[in-house]
C-alpha positions as CSV (number, residue, x, y, z in Angstrom):
1,M,148.9,147.2,77.8
2,P,149.4,145.8,74.3
3,T,146.1,145.5,74.0
4,M,145.7,149.6,74.9
5,V,148.5,150.2,72.5
6,G,147.1,148.3,69.8
7,A,143.5,150.1,70.2
8,A,145.6,153.8,70.1
9,V,147.6,152.4,66.8
10,Y,144.4,151.1,65.2
11,S,142.5,154.2,66.0
12,G,145.6,156.6,64.7
13,Y,145.3,154.3,61.7
14,K,141.9,154.9,60.7
15,Y,141.4,158.5,61.5
16,R,144.7,159.1,59.6
17,D,143.6,161.8,57.5
18,M,142.9,163.7,60.2
19,F,145.9,164.3,61.2
20,R,148.8,166.6,60.3
21,P,152.8,166.0,60.8
22,D,153.0,168.3,63.7
23,D,150.5,166.3,65.4
24,F,153.0,163.8,65.9
25,A,155.0,165.9,68.7
26,V,151.9,166.6,70.7
27,F,150.5,163.1,70.6
28,A,154.0,161.5,71.9
29,I,154.1,164.2,74.2
30,G,151.1,162.9,76.2
31,F,151.4,159.3,75.3
32,I,154.8,159.4,77.1
33,T,153.2,161.5,80.1
34,S,150.0,159.3,80.5
35,F,152.4,156.3,80.5
36,I,154.5,158.0,83.3
37,F,151.4,159.1,85.4
38,A,149.7,155.3,85.0
39,M,152.8,153.2,86.1
40,I,153.3,156.1,89.3
41,A,149.7,155.1,89.8
42,V,149.9,151.3,89.7
43,R,153.4,151.6,91.8
44,G,151.1,153.1,94.4
45,L,148.5,150.8,94.2
46,L,150.3,147.5,94.8
47,K,152.1,149.6,97.3
48,F,149.0,150.3,99.4
49,I,147.5,147.1,98.4
50,A,150.6,144.9,99.8
51,T,150.1,147.0,103.4
52,H,146.6,147.1,103.7
53,S,143.3,144.6,103.3
54,Y,141.1,144.4,99.8
55,A,138.5,145.9,101.8
56,V,138.9,149.6,101.2
57,F,137.9,148.2,97.5
58,A,134.9,146.2,98.4
59,W,133.7,148.8,100.6
60,Y,134.1,151.3,97.3
61,R,132.7,148.9,95.0
62,I,129.6,148.2,97.3
63,A,128.9,152.0,97.8
64,F,129.5,152.6,93.5
65,G,127.2,149.9,92.9
66,L,124.2,151.1,95.8
67,L,125.3,154.1,94.0
68,I,124.3,153.3,90.1
69,L,120.9,151.4,92.0
70,A,119.7,154.5,93.4
71,T,120.1,156.7,89.8
72,W,118.0,153.6,88.2
73,Q,115.5,153.3,91.3
74,F,114.9,157.4,91.3
75,G,115.2,157.6,87.8
76,W,118.1,160.3,88.0
77,I,119.8,159.0,85.1
78,D,117.8,157.5,82.3
79,W,120.2,154.1,81.8
80,A,118.0,152.9,79.1
81,S,118.8,155.5,76.6
82,A,122.1,156.2,78.0
83,K,124.6,154.8,75.1
84,A,128.3,153.8,75.5
């Protein structure tokens, strides 16, 4: 959480010339809304983990990894030219 806040503050400072004073309210609403929904999502995931095993997440990661390998193997996505 502190890392994300630091990155957001740094980006805001870096691009401060692009913002108008009216934009602050929109950013504040977006920040507060995303924080609330992130807390709801984390609480839900912690509740799920408390009553279930990690097997669902393990199978999800295996399936996602196989999908990524398939896109590379069959050339569906050119990973060499993909930019982060």
